[in-house]
N, C-alpha and C positions, 0 to 999 in steps of 0.2 A: 233574543235579539236585545232586548232592554239590558239584560245581564251582560253582553259583551259590551254594550255602549256604556254602563256603568265601569266597567274593567277598562275599557279604552282611555276613558277621560280620566279614571285614577292614574293610570298609566302616563298620560301626557301631563298632567297637573303634578304628579311626581319629579318629573323631567323637564321642568320648564323652560329652562335657559336652551338646552339641548332641544326640546320640540320647537321651539322657536326658531333656531339656527336651521333647524330642518325646512321648517314651514317657509322661510326667508324668499329662496328661489321661487316657489309656489306665489305666494304675495307679491313679489315684483313682476312675475309674469302678469297675474289677472291686474294688477293694478296697472300696467302700461297698456294692457288691450284697453280695459275700462276707458282710459285717459283718450287714447288713440281712436277708439269708436265715436265718443261721447263729442271730441273736437270736431273730427271730419264729418259728424251728424249734423251739427250746429252749423258748420261751414257751410255746408251744403244747402239747408235751409234758408240760410242769410242770403245765399247765392240766389236762390231760386226767389224768394221774396224781392230782393233788390233786383233782378231783370224783369220780371213780370210786374212788379210796380204795385199800381194804383188797384189790380184785382179784376179790372173790368174785360177780362178775358178776352180781349180783342186782338186778333190775328190779322196781320197784314198781307195781303197776296199781292204781290207788285211784277210788273214787268222786269225782267232782267236779260242783260247781255252776258255772255261768255261765261254762264254757268253761275256766277254769283254776282256779279255787278248791277244795281240798279240800272235802268235803262236813262240816260242822261238827255232830258228832252231840250235842254239849253244848246247841246251842241250837235244834235242828229235830229233828221227828219223823221217822219211818219213811217216806223217801220212796216214793212210789207208782209203780207200773211197775217196780221192780227187784227181778228175782226172787233168790229165796236160792239159792245155789250150792251143787251136789251132788259127792259123789265122784267121780261121772260126767264132772262138768264139769271138776274137776281133773285127772283123768287124759286128758282131752282138751286140756287146756293144756299137761301135761308132755309128751305127743306132739306139740306143735306143732314145724316144723322148727327146728333149733337151739336148741331146750329140752332140760335135762337133767332139770328137776325143777319140781314148783309146789305151792305152800300156799296156804292161805286161812283169813284173820285177820281179826279184829275191832282195834280198837285205842282207846284214849280218851287224850288227851294232857293235861298237867298234871292230874293228878287230885289230889284232896284229903281222900279217905276211905280211906286205906291206911296202917295203925298196926301197930306192934309195941308191945304195952303201951300206953303212952301217949305214944310217941314217933310222929308224925306223918311220912309222905314228903312232902315238899312239892315239888309239879309233876313228878310222875314219870309215868310211861306204864304203862298197863295194858294187855296184849296178851291176847286170845283166839285160841289156835290149833289148828290140826291138829297129826300126829305128825310132817307133813314140814317144819316151820317152821325148827326149828333148822339142817337141811341148808340149807335154800335161803338162809339167812341169813348161813352161814358162820361160827355161834357153835359154842364147844366147851365140853365140860364140865369145870369145875373141882374140882368136888367135888358127891358124891351122884350121883343118877342122872336121867338124862332121862325124859321121858313115857313111859309104855307103853301098848298099846293098850287093855289091860284099865282104864286110868285114865280112857279115853273111855269103854267099855264101861259100867263102872261108874259113870259119874259122880262120881268122887272130887274131894273140894276139895282140889287140890294146886297148889303152884305153883313156879316157876321163878324166881330173882332172880339180876340182873346183879351186878357187883363193885361196883358204883357202889351199889347201894341195900344190898349187905352189908356195906359200910363206913360207909355213913349211918345205919342203924337198927342193926346189931349191933358194930362197931367190933371189939374183938379177939374177941368172941364167935363160935364156930360157929353159924351158922345153920340147918344141917340139923336138922331135927325141930321147929323152932321153929314159931310160930303167927301168922301177919299176920290181921290183920281187915281185911277188905273191904269195905266200906259192910256191917257188921255182921254178916258171914260169917265163920268162921272157915277160914283155908288153909294147909293143912301146907305146909312149905318143903321138898322134897325133893331139891334141887339148885341149884348156883350155876353161872354160866356167864361166858363172856367172849368177845369178837371173836376172831375166827383171826389175826388180824392186829394189829401196833401201829403203824401206820401211822399217820404225823403229815404233814399237809400242809404242803408249804412255804411259810412266811406272810412276805413280802417287804414287804408295804406293807397299809396300811390295807384297800384295795379288796380285795387278797387275802382279808382276814379276814371281810370282810362278802360275799365272792363264795362262799365254801364254809366257811371254819371256824365261823362264826358257827352257822350250821345245825348242824354235826356236835356244837358244845359245847351246841346248845340241847336235841338230843335227848340227848344223853349224860350232861350235869351233873347230872341228878338220877333218872337208874336207869331200869331196866325191869323190871316184875313180871310174868312171863308164866303164864296159866293155860288149861287145857284148854278148846277152845270149846263142849264139851258140857256144861260146867257157867256158859257165859257169861250165859245168860239169868236164872241165879240172882243174879247180881250186878246185871244192867242189867234185868229184870224182862221182858225181851221178845227174840225172835229178831229178828237184822237181817243186811241183806244185808251180806257181805263184802268185803275186798279181798283181792286176789291178790299174791303175791310168787313170783315166777319166775326161776329159776337158768339162764341162759344159757352155750351152750356154750364161748363165747369172749367176751372184751371187744367185740370188732368188731361181734359180732351183736346186743350189748344193745337195740339202737334198734328192729330187726327184727323180734325177739321180742316187745318189749313193744308194739307197735303192732299186729302179730298177735293179740296175746292181747286188748288194748282191743278191736280190730273184731269177733272171735269175743265178748268178752261182750255187746257194743253190739249184737248181730243178736236180742238176747231183751229188751233195753232198751226200753219205751213212753215212759218219761218223756224229753221234750225238753230239760229243764232239768239234769238229773242225768244223767251219762253217766260210763263209764269211761275214764281215761285214763292211758297210760303215764308212768312218770316214773323214766327212768332218767340217771344224770350224764353216762353218754357225751354222749347228745343236747345237754345243755348245753356239753359240751366241743366237739362239732363245729360249734355255731353260736356259739361262742370263734374258733375254729379259721378258719371263714368268713370273720368278722370281721375277725381277723388276716390272714387273705391277701388282704383287699381292701387294707387298708391296705400290706400288704407290696408289693403291683402298684405301688399309688400311689408308693412311696418308689424303687420301681426303676425307675420310668419318670425320677422326679426325678434319681437317679443316673447314668441312662444319658446326659444330657445331657453329662455328665465325657466318655463316650466318644464323642460326636458331636464335643465340642472336639477331642478326641485324634485322631480320625478325620482330620478340617481339619488338623490340625498334622501328621498323618502326609503327607497328600497335598501341604502345603505346603512340607515338607522333601524329599520326593521330585521336587518340581519344582525345587526348588534344585539336587539332586543331578543331575537331568538334565540342567541348565543346565553344571554343573560339568565333567560327564564327555562333554559333548557331541562333543570330538578324539575321546576312546576310542570311544564308539559309531560315528562316522564311521571309525575305524579297523577297526573288528571287522566293520563291515558292507562296507569296501572288499576286506577278505580272504574274504569270503562268510559271513559271519554272517546268517542269516536274522532276518525279523522276528517269528517265534516265539521265537527263542533268546534276542531283545534285551527282548522283553516277558516271557518266564519270569523273566529274569534280576533285572529290576527287582519285579515282584509276587512274587518269593522275599525281595529285599530287605526291602520293605514288611510281608510277615507272618511275616519273623523279626524285625521289629522289634516290631511288636504283639504278638508270641507272647510274648517277653522281656519286655514288658511286663505280658502279660497273668499271665506266672509271679510276676512281682515282686507284681504288685497281688494273686493270689492269697495270696501269704504273709502282704501285708501286711494283708489282709481278715481272715485264721484270727488273726494277732497282734492287730488291733482287734477282733475280737470275744472273743477270751479276757481283753483288758483291760477291755472294757466290762462283762464277766461278773464279773470279780473286783472292781471299782470299785461297780457298782453291785448286784450281788448276783443278776444276773439269769443264768439257765440258758441256756446255751450248747449249740447241736446243730450240728456241722458236715457241710454236706450235700456229700458226694461228687459227686452227679449236678450240684449246682450249680457246683462246683469245676470240673468235666469241662468243662460247658457254657461257663465262664468265660473257659477257656483257648481252647477252639475259637472261641469267639464274637471272641474279640479277634484270630484269625489271619483269621476271616472279613471284621475291620473293617480290616485292613491289606489285604486283596485288594481289597476294594471301593475304597476310598478312594487306593490305589495305583495304580487299573486306569489313570485319566485321565494320570497321570505317564508308567506304562508304554507306554501307547498312544503317546504324545508321541514317547518314546524309539526306539520301533520304526518310527514312522513318518517319523524325522528322513533328508533326503536326504545321501547318505554325502558329496557333493562340497561342499554346505553346510556339512557337521558338520566337514570335514578343514579346511574354511577359517576355520573359529570361533576368534576370540580369546579 
């Protein structure tokens, strides 16, 4: 084996330009595949990070109508066949596999009836929650106190506000203890909150913005006011079915937890038009990853044409090598070299040639991927398995396309070979 390798490298080094040109198809094909895989893998990771965001692993299970659209409370009455959720139901949801906690809540978006003195909160969100909501959403207290169980038991009209509402309505003023007017009802502010992460999606294009950033901006730009669900009907004048927020134990389990929760809730729903549906960003990230994977496979097949061309080039140059070394082959066979020894020698040379091309192609692919990332601001993730597979595959191409020349060399008649001019 080592003797075959030594002879192979001597032959490759003795015809440097010819060997380089032979390897060119392999180099281009491997480099293209490495660059494609690295770019798409990096893009998938960015999409997943951007969509999931802060990493709180929170899954929304909301009431939807007509399959996908959120149920619009502003324009619809209470839907029939949707039961109110109880504390027992919440505990059952929190006990689902891979769920850590669950919260029940109601919500209104783009409200225009929240005031501080004469200053309105334009387009904010009003949320009615249970005591578990802050934990499942990943909020942290920045001042004041959170809701207490006594706030729910005694139906206190108290509220928490986020930093956006604080800056909008109170500016430099301390909001704690101040009174908000919510539909004519006074609510005392007991605390301010903010998200536990300062995560900002990486926006590299207009498409990125409208994919995830726009929604985040829309939800957070006007801020949120949170009140206990026990006093929700004081503001809205009626009880209504709740949405659910579930905290999964990991990002990977978010979709499974959300789907399990939606299925569990829909077992008691008799309305065919309004159903619970999970909405977590990991599901959207997985959809994007599947789309990118399909694109990646098509691009890899296109890049593989270069490998096919490279393989044909290897076969051609090995046939030339067999012709050039016919007398050498005849001499070896005359002194006792067996067919398998000749076969192994030429297969080793072909494999060595394409393996060197694979290594050069891999290095070129990594450099190309990094260059693409720097120029186009696209994230890059080098896949170690793809690097290993690329090098092994290049060796396989050498063996596959070098087999016919090696068999030809092994089957040469020693007498004819020695008389070859």
